[in-house]
N, C-alpha and C positions, 0 to 999 in steps of 0.2 A: 571495541574494534581494535585489532592488533595493528602494529605499525606496518607490517607487510600488506595487510588488507587495505589500509589507507593509501599506500603507495600504488597498489594495483588499480584501485578505483579511479585514480587521477589519470591513468594512462589512456591515450586516445585510441587504443586498440585492445582487442581481447587477447589474453595470454594463453588461453587453452589451445590445444592443437586443433587446427581447422578441420572440419569434417565435410565441408562443401566448397564448391568453386567460389561461391559468393563470399563465404567467410574468409577464404584465402585471399581473394581480391580485396576485400575490405581491409584486411590486415596490411597488405602491401601498400594500398593506397594511403592508409593512415600513417604508416611509417614514411612514405614519400612526402606527404604533406608536412609532417614534422620536420623532415630534412629541409624542405623548401623554406619553411619559416625560420629554421635555425640558420640557414644560409643567408637569408635576408638580414637577420639580426647580426650575424658575424660580419657581413659586408658593411653594414651600417656602423658597427663598432670600429672596424678597420679604417673606414673613412674618417670617423670622428677622431681617432687617435692620430692619424696622419695629419689632420688639420690642427691638432693640438687641443682639442676639446675633450680633455680627459674626464672632467666631471660628467659631461653628457654621456660619454662612453661608459662610465661607471654606472650610470643609471640603467643601463641595459643588462647588468649582471644578473638581476633576479630572473628575468624572462629567459636569458641565455642559459642559466643553470637548470631551469625546469625543462627547457627544450633539449639540452644535452642529456639530462636524465631519461627523457622519453626516447630520444634517439638511441642511446646506449641500450636501454631495455629492449627496444625494437630490434636492434641488431642481434642481441642475445637470444631473443625468442625466435627470430628468423633462423638463426643457426640451429636452435633446438628443434624446430619444426621444419627444417629444410626439406626433408623428404616429402612430407605432406604438402607443403607449399608448392614444391616443384611438380608434384603429380597433379594437384588440383588447379593451379593457376600459373603455368609455366611462363606465359607472356608477362604477367604482372611481376613475377620473380625476376625475369630478365631486365625489365624496366627498373626495378629496384636496385639490382646489381649495377646497372649502368649509371644510375644516379649516384649511388654510393661511390663508385670509382671517380666520378667527376667531382664529388664533394671533397675528397681527400686533398687535392692541391689547394683548394680554397682554405681549408683548415691550416695547412702549412704556411700559407701567406699570412693569415691572421696571427698565427703564433709567432712568426718572424717579426711582424710589425709590433706586436705587444712586447716581445723581447727587446727590440730596439728602443722602444719608448721607455722600458724599465731601465735599460743601460744609460740612456740619456738622463733620465731622472736621477739615478744614483750618482752619475757624474756631477750633476748640478749640486746635489745635496752635499757631496764630498767636497766640492770646491767651496761652497758656502761655509762648511764646517772648518775647513783649513783657514779661510779668510777671517772668520770670527776668532778662531784660535790664535791667529797671528796677532790680532789686536790685543790679546790678553798677555802677550809676551812681556816679560820683565826686561828692562834694558839697563838696570843698575845691578851692581854686585850684591849678592845676598849676604847673610850672616857669615862672618869669618872669612870674607873675601871670596866666596864661591862665585863662579861664573854664572851668568843668568841661564835659566833653563831654556832649551830650544823650543821653538814654537810647536804647538801640537794642535790637533783638531779640537774644536770646541766640544764640550760635553753637554749632554742634555738636548740634543737635536733629535726630534722624533720623526720617524719616517713611516708613512702608511703604505704597507706593501700589498694591500688588498687588490690593487690593480693588476 
């Protein structure tokens, strides 16, 4: 089985152009359910990050990645089959558009919270690195009477940027 075939099997909706009202409605409803579940996960992640529970927020990444893939594919297929969907299930398409428009601000809030958490984390790591580096500072003259080297950030501190 090819990689493309494996990806399409896992999607919660058909990728072929709908030929009936029922197929069009099923597609729209599946994409809406995917959006709803993704919204739940994103809101949960945002709350966990705000509360400082970064490890628990990181545990959501697997499900979030799958849902984002499904959502993205759903939007792409909806655009590709927009004429058929609009003709066969205009009410379902309008509901999908409305939900998509409401979804965008939530995504922006989540991204802002994650960016803030990353900045705070980077600031903490940089402060720790400077403090550790300052402890390594030589306070005596070096060979030939050279002045001591200025403090520098510690080397060897690792940062996991997967969040």
